[in-house]
ZAVEXTOR-35025 format. One record per residue: residue number from 1; x negated, y, z of N, C-alpha, C in turn. Coordinates in nm, 2 decimals. Example, Ala and Ser with C-alpha at 12.3 -4.5 7.8 and 13.67 -1.06 7.14 Angstrom:
+------+--------+--------+--------+--------+--------+--------+--------+--------+--------+
! resi !   n.c1 !   n.c2 !   n.c3 !  ca.c1 !  ca.c2 !  ca.c3 !   c.c1 !   c.c2 !   c.c3 !
+------+--------+--------+--------+--------+--------+--------+--------+--------+--------+
!    1 !  -1.32 !  -0.57 !   0.78 !  -1.23 !  -0.45 !   0.78 !  -1.32 !  -0.33 !   0.78 !
!    2 !  -1.28 !  -0.22 !   0.71 !  -1.37 !  -0.11 !   0.71 !  -1.29 !   0.00 !   0.79 !
+------+--------+--------+--------+--------+--------+--------+--------+--------+--------+
//
This chain:
+------+--------+--------+--------+--------+--------+--------+--------+--------+--------+
! resi !   n.c1 !   n.c2 !   n.c3 !  ca.c1 !  ca.c2 !  ca.c3 !   c.c1 !   c.c2 !   c.c3 !
+------+--------+--------+--------+--------+--------+--------+--------+--------+--------+
!    1 !   9.24 !   8.57 !  12.02 !   9.19 !   8.61 !  11.89 !   9.13 !   8.49 !  11.82 !
!    2 !   9.18 !   8.45 !  11.71 !   9.14 !   8.33 !  11.64 !   8.99 !   8.33 !  11.60 !
!    3 !   8.93 !   8.45 !  11.59 !   8.79 !   8.46 !  11.55 !   8.70 !   8.39 !  11.66 !
!    4 !   8.75 !   8.39 !  11.78 !   8.67 !   8.33 !  11.89 !   8.72 !   8.20 !  11.93 !
!    5 !   8.79 !   8.13 !  11.84 !   8.84 !   7.99 !  11.87 !   8.79 !   7.89 !  11.77 !
!    6 !   8.80 !   7.77 !  11.81 !   8.76 !   7.66 !  11.72 !   8.86 !   7.54 !  11.74 !
!    7 !   8.95 !   7.52 !  11.65 !   9.05 !   7.41 !  11.67 !   9.00 !   7.27 !  11.68 !
!    8 !   8.87 !   7.25 !  11.66 !   8.81 !   7.12 !  11.67 !   8.78 !   7.08 !  11.81 !
!    9 !   8.80 !   7.18 !  11.91 !   8.77 !   7.15 !  12.05 !   8.90 !   7.16 !  12.13 !
!   10 !   8.90 !   7.10 !  12.24 !   9.01 !   7.11 !  12.34 !   8.96 !   7.14 !  12.48 !
!   11 !   8.98 !   7.26 !  12.53 !   9.05 !   7.37 !  12.47 !   8.97 !   7.44 !  12.36 !
!   12 !   9.04 !   7.50 !  12.27 !   8.97 !   7.56 !  12.15 !   8.91 !   7.70 !  12.18 !
!   13 !   8.90 !   7.74 !  12.30 !   8.85 !   7.87 !  12.33 !   8.71 !   7.87 !  12.39 !
!   14 !   8.65 !   7.99 !  12.39 !   8.52 !   8.01 !  12.45 !   8.53 !   8.01 !  12.60 !
!   15 !   8.42 !   7.97 !  12.67 !   8.42 !   7.98 !  12.81 !   8.36 !   8.11 !  12.85 !
!   16 !   8.41 !   8.18 !  12.95 !   8.36 !   8.30 !  13.00 !   8.36 !   8.30 !  13.15 !
!   17 !   8.24 !   8.31 !  13.21 !   8.23 !   8.31 !  13.36 !   8.15 !   8.43 !  13.40 !
!   18 !   8.21 !   8.50 !  13.50 !   8.14 !   8.62 !  13.56 !   8.12 !   8.60 !  13.71 !
!   19 !   8.00 !   8.62 !  13.75 !   7.97 !   8.60 !  13.89 !   7.91 !   8.74 !  13.94 !
!   20 !   7.96 !   8.79 !  14.05 !   7.92 !   8.91 !  14.11 !   7.85 !   8.88 !  14.24 !
!   21 !   7.72 !   8.93 !  14.26 !   7.64 !   8.90 !  14.38 !   7.59 !   9.02 !  14.44 !
!   22 !   7.63 !   9.04 !  14.57 !   7.59 !   9.16 !  14.65 !   7.47 !   9.13 !  14.73 !
!   23 !   7.40 !   9.01 !  14.70 !   7.29 !   8.98 !  14.78 !   7.32 !   8.94 !  14.92 !
!   24 !   7.23 !   8.96 !  15.02 !   7.26 !   8.92 !  15.15 !   7.34 !   9.02 !  15.23 !
!   25 !   7.41 !   9.11 !  15.17 !   7.48 !   9.22 !  15.23 !   7.61 !   9.16 !  15.29 !
!   26 !   7.65 !   9.20 !  15.41 !   7.77 !   9.15 !  15.47 !   7.89 !   9.20 !  15.39 !
!   27 !   8.01 !   9.13 !  15.40 !   8.12 !   9.17 !  15.32 !   8.18 !   9.30 !  15.36 !
!   28 !   8.16 !   9.35 !  15.47 !   8.22 !   9.48 !  15.51 !   8.12 !   9.60 !  15.50 !
!   29 !   8.01 !   9.58 !  15.42 !   7.91 !   9.68 !  15.40 !   7.89 !   9.70 !  15.25 !
!   30 !   7.88 !   9.83 !  15.21 !   7.85 !   9.85 !  15.07 !   7.71 !   9.82 !  15.03 !
!   31 !   7.69 !   9.73 !  14.94 !   7.56 !   9.68 !  14.89 !   7.48 !   9.79 !  14.82 !
!   32 !   7.35 !   9.79 !  14.84 !   7.27 !   9.89 !  14.77 !   7.26 !   9.85 !  14.62 !
!   33 !   7.27 !   9.72 !  14.59 !   7.26 !   9.68 !  14.45 !   7.35 !   9.55 !  14.44 !
!   34 !   7.43 !   9.56 !  14.33 !   7.51 !   9.44 !  14.30 !   7.47 !   9.39 !  14.16 !
!   35 !   7.46 !   9.26 !  14.15 !   7.42 !   9.20 !  14.02 !   7.54 !   9.12 !  13.97 !
!   36 !   7.57 !   9.14 !  13.84 !   7.67 !   9.07 !  13.78 !   7.61 !   8.98 !  13.67 !
!   37 !   7.64 !   8.85 !  13.67 !   7.59 !   8.76 !  13.57 !   7.70 !   8.71 !  13.49 !
!   38 !   7.69 !   8.71 !  13.36 !   7.79 !   8.66 !  13.27 !   7.74 !   8.54 !  13.19 !
!   39 !   7.82 !   8.44 !  13.18 !   7.78 !   8.32 !  13.10 !   7.90 !   8.30 !  13.00 !
!   40 !   7.86 !   8.29 !  12.87 !   7.96 !   8.27 !  12.77 !   7.93 !   8.13 !  12.70 !
!   41 !   8.02 !   8.04 !  12.71 !   8.01 !   7.92 !  12.63 !   8.08 !   7.94 !  12.50 !
!   42 !   8.01 !   7.95 !  12.40 !   8.06 !   7.99 !  12.27 !   8.09 !   7.87 !  12.18 !
!   43 !   8.20 !   7.87 !  12.11 !   8.23 !   7.77 !  12.01 !   8.15 !   7.78 !  11.89 !
!   44 !   8.12 !   7.67 !  11.82 !   8.04 !   7.68 !  11.69 !   8.12 !   7.77 !  11.60 !
!   45 !   8.06 !   7.86 !  11.53 !   8.12 !   7.94 !  11.42 !   8.22 !   8.03 !  11.48 !
!   46 !   8.20 !   8.08 !  11.61 !   8.31 !   8.16 !  11.67 !   8.26 !   8.30 !  11.71 !
!   47 !   8.18 !   8.36 !  11.62 !   8.14 !   8.50 !  11.63 !   8.07 !   8.54 !  11.76 !
!   48 !   7.97 !   8.47 !  11.79 !   7.89 !   8.49 !  11.92 !   7.84 !   8.64 !  11.92 !
!   49 !   7.78 !   8.68 !  11.82 !   7.73 !   8.82 !  11.82 !   7.83 !   8.92 !  11.84 !
!   50 !   7.95 !   8.90 !  11.78 !   8.06 !   9.00 !  11.80 !   8.11 !   8.99 !  11.95 !
!   51 !   8.12 !   8.87 !  12.01 !   8.17 !   8.86 !  12.14 !   8.07 !   8.93 !  12.24 !
!   52 !   7.94 !   8.91 !  12.22 !   7.84 !   8.98 !  12.31 !   7.85 !   9.13 !  12.29 !
!   53 !   7.86 !   9.17 !  12.17 !   7.87 !   9.32 !  12.14 !   7.99 !   9.38 !  12.21 !
!   54 !   8.11 !   9.31 !  12.21 !   8.23 !   9.36 !  12.28 !   8.20 !   9.37 !  12.43 !
!   55 !   8.14 !   9.27 !  12.49 !   8.10 !   9.28 !  12.63 !   8.01 !   9.39 !  12.66 !
!   56 !   7.90 !   9.41 !  12.58 !   7.81 !   9.52 !  12.60 !   7.87 !   9.66 !  12.59 !
!   57 !   7.96 !   9.67 !  12.49 !   8.02 !   9.80 !  12.46 !   8.12 !   9.83 !  12.58 !
!   58 !   8.19 !   9.74 !  12.63 !   8.28 !   9.77 !  12.74 !   8.21 !   9.79 !  12.87 !
!   59 !   8.09 !   9.73 !  12.89 !   8.01 !   9.75 !  13.01 !   7.96 !   9.90 !  13.00 !
!   60 !   7.91 !   9.94 !  12.88 !   7.85 !  10.07 !  12.87 !   7.96 !  10.18 !  12.89 !
!   61 !   8.08 !  10.15 !  12.84 !   8.20 !  10.24 !  12.86 !   8.22 !  10.27 !  13.01 !
!   62 !   8.19 !  10.17 !  13.10 !   8.21 !  10.19 !  13.24 !   8.08 !  10.23 !  13.31 !
!   63 !   7.97 !  10.26 !  13.24 !   7.85 !  10.30 !  13.30 !   7.76 !  10.19 !  13.35 !
!   64 !   7.78 !  10.07 !  13.31 !   7.71 !   9.95 !  13.36 !   7.59 !   9.92 !  13.26 !
!   65 !   7.48 !   9.88 !  13.32 !   7.36 !   9.84 !  13.24 !   7.37 !   9.69 !  13.21 !
+------+--------+--------+--------+--------+--------+--------+--------+--------+--------+
//
């Protein structure tokens, strides 16, 4: 979507990184709590508020805080 791009940069797109952490729980055990951290590297004038709102709305749709 061109709203989230800036042709002055290479690449012209926002960075989006999601890390999921189950804490010290073993891989074969269901964790009591999982934390997901999201980092967005936004381009200047690339609709930051709208990008964050899209992420929050989709998270809420799936019952995530």
